[in-house]
C-alpha positions in Angstrom: 89.0 87.0 99.6 85.4 87.9 100.3 83.6 90.1 102.9 79.8 89.5 103.1 77.8 91.8 105.2 80.8 92.4 107.5 79.8 94.6 110.4 82.0 95.6 113.3 80.7 97.2 116.5 82.5 98.1 119.7 81.0 99.0 123.1 81.3 102.6 124.3 80.2 104.5 127.4 77.9 107.4 126.9 76.0 109.7 129.3 72.9 107.7 128.7 74.8 104.4 129.4 76.6 101.8 127.4 75.9 101.5 123.8 77.5 100.1 120.6 79.4 102.2 118.1 79.4 101.0 114.5 83.0 100.9 113.1 82.2 99.1 109.9 78.7 98.7 108.6 77.7 96.0 106.1 80.8 95.7 103.9 80.3 93.5 100.8 83.3 93.1 98.6 85.3 90.5 96.8 89.0 91.3 96.3 90.9 89.4 93.6 93.3 92.0 92.2 97.0 91.7 93.0 97.3 95.3 94.4 94.4 96.9 96.3 94.6 100.2 98.2 92.3 101.4 100.9 92.1 105.1 101.5 90.0 107.2 103.9 90.1 109.7 106.7 91.3 108.8 110.2 88.5 107.0 112.0 86.8 106.0 108.8 87.2 102.3 109.4 89.9 101.5 107.0 92.3 100.0 109.6 89.5 97.9 111.0 88.7 96.7 107.5 92.3 95.5 107.0 92.4 93.8 110.4 89.4 91.8 109.5 91.4 90.1 106.7 93.6 88.1 109.1 91.4 87.7 112.1 92.9 90.5 114.2 89.3 91.8 114.4 86.3 89.5 114.1 83.1 90.7 112.4 80.3 91.3 114.9 78.0 90.0 112.1 78.5 88.9 108.5 81.5 86.8 107.3 85.0 87.3 106.1 86.5 84.4 104.1 90.1 84.0 102.8 90.4 81.2 100.3 87.1 79.9 101.6 88.3 79.9 105.2 86.2 81.8 107.8 88.5 84.2 109.7 86.5 83.8 112.9 86.4 80.0 113.0 89.7 79.1 111.1 91.9 81.9 112.3 95.2 79.9 112.5 94.8 78.7 108.9 93.9 82.2 107.8 97.0 83.7 109.4 99.2 81.2 107.6 97.9 82.7 104.4 97.7 86.4 105.4 100.8 88.3 106.6 100.1 91.6 108.4 102.5 94.5 108.7 101.6 97.2 111.2 102.1 101.0 110.7 104.9 101.2 113.3 107.5 98.4 112.7 108.7 98.7 116.3 105.4 97.3 117.4 106.2 94.2 115.3 109.9 93.8 115.8 110.0 92.2 119.2 113.5 90.8 119.3 116.8 92.8 119.7 117.9 92.3 116.1 116.3 91.8 112.8 118.0 88.4 112.3 116.4 87.2 115.5 113.0 88.4 114.4 113.2 86.6 111.1 114.4 83.4 112.9 111.4 83.8 115.3 109.0 83.8 112.4 110.7 80.7 111.0 110.7 78.7 114.3 107.7 76.6 113.5 108.7 75.9 109.9 112.3 75.1 110.8 112.6 73.5 114.3 116.2 72.7 113.7 118.3 75.8 114.7 120.9 75.4 111.9 118.3 75.1 109.2 116.4 78.0 110.7 119.5 80.2 110.7 120.2 79.3 107.0 116.6 80.0 106.1 116.8 83.4 107.8 120.0 84.3 106.0 118.3 83.5 102.7 115.3 85.8 103.6 117.6 88.6 104.7 119.6 88.3 101.5 116.4 88.4 99.4 115.7 91.9 100.8 119.4 93.0 100.9 119.3 93.2 104.7 122.4 91.1 105.6 124.5 94.1 106.7 121.7 95.3 109.0 120.7 91.9 110.4 122.7 92.0 113.6 122.2 95.7 114.5 119.8 96.7 117.2 116.4 97.4 115.6 116.6 100.8 117.4 119.7 101.7 115.4 117.9 101.2 112.1 116.2 104.0 110.1 112.4 104.0 109.7 112.7 102.5 106.3 115.1 99.8 107.4 112.8 98.8 110.2 109.9 98.6 107.9 111.8 96.4 105.5 113.0 94.2 108.4 109.4 93.8 109.6 108.3 93.0 106.1 111.1 90.4 105.8 110.0 88.8 109.0 106.4 88.6 107.8 107.3 87.3 104.3 109.7 84.7 105.7 106.9 82.2 106.0 105.6 82.9 102.5 102.1 84.0 103.0 100.0 84.2 99.9 98.5 87.6 100.9 100.2 90.6 102.4 98.2 93.2 104.3 99.9 96.5 105.3 98.4 99.2 107.5 99.6 102.6 106.4 103.2 101.3 105.6 104.6 104.7 104.5 103.4 106.9 107.3 106.7 107.0 109.2 109.0 107.1 106.1 111.0 109.8 104.5 110.9 110.2 100.7 113.9 107.9 100.0 112.6 105.1 102.2 109.0 105.6 100.8 110.4 105.0 97.3 112.3 102.0 98.5 109.1 100.6 100.0 107.2 101.2 96.8 109.8 99.4 94.7 109.8 96.5 97.1 106.1 96.1 97.1 106.0 96.2 93.3 108.2 93.2 93.1 106.4 90.9 95.5 104.5 87.9 94.1 101.9 88.1 96.9 98.5 89.8 96.6 99.1 93.1 98.4 96.4 95.0 100.2 97.3 98.2 102.0 95.7 101.3 103.6 97.4 104.6 103.1 97.0 108.4 103.3 99.7 108.6 100.5 97.5 109.1 97.4 100.5 108.7 95.1 101.1 105.3 96.7 97.4 104.5 96.3 97.7 105.1 92.5 100.2 102.2 92.3 97.2 99.9 93.0 95.0 98.2 90.5 91.9 98.9 92.6 91.1 101.4 95.3 88.5 101.4 98.0 87.4 104.7 99.6 86.1 104.1 103.1 83.9 106.8 104.7 82.0 106.5 108.0 82.4 102.7 108.1 81.2 102.1 104.6 82.8 101.7 101.2 81.9 105.0 99.5 83.8 104.2 96.2 85.3 101.1 94.7 87.1 101.1 91.5 89.8 102.7 89.3 92.6 104.3 91.3 92.6 107.7 89.5 88.8 108.0 89.8 89.0 106.8 93.5 91.6 109.5 94.4 89.5 112.1 92.6 86.4 111.0 94.5 88.3 111.1 97.8 89.7 114.6 97.2 86.2 115.9 96.4 84.9 114.2 99.5 87.5 115.8 101.7 86.9 119.2 100.1 83.1 119.1 100.4 81.8 121.6 103.0 85.2 123.2 103.7 84.1 126.6 102.3 86.2 129.2 100.5 89.8 130.0 101.6 
């Protein structure tokens, strides 16, 4: 996974007329570790960085490549490799029940309805979700919804999993369940988070500030850098 000079701009209206706002500016990074966390303040550009990785956002300039595939020109092939889990699972669970969502993910891989149902049951069993599979997604807890969304994404066996602030809506119990689940996955996992303890589970941490990578390296050092960055200029209590 490689970003080379990746820049993202968006049009905005200003008093002086339309202009471009820079969301990410010249990101150069190669990600090979199995667990990578991205931390930064709201509006820093970390979610945009993650969305570049499966073509949800295209770079305004520069390139993003996944296994050599350009995310702008080969988006379908990229999305077969990169699964994306949004912050709010209800924005991702589009069917009435989790079972139906998992089956929807498997529709292209298993056109036969019986084979698709069997494959969905296997996926649900893998995540211990059989007892919840036929409940309305609105009856599930935040953690159960997040696991169901995760199961639907992983049903098609992507090689890379990208999660945008996956623990934001979770209580402590469900956060720990998410951490344990992520730790067991064979996929490369890249996630953004405000949860600095979760970030410490990673092998490598990127700190994003004002659209640039301000720090890239050891998790403990990255968290320390980010704490100092957030504390700078606050003044005495």
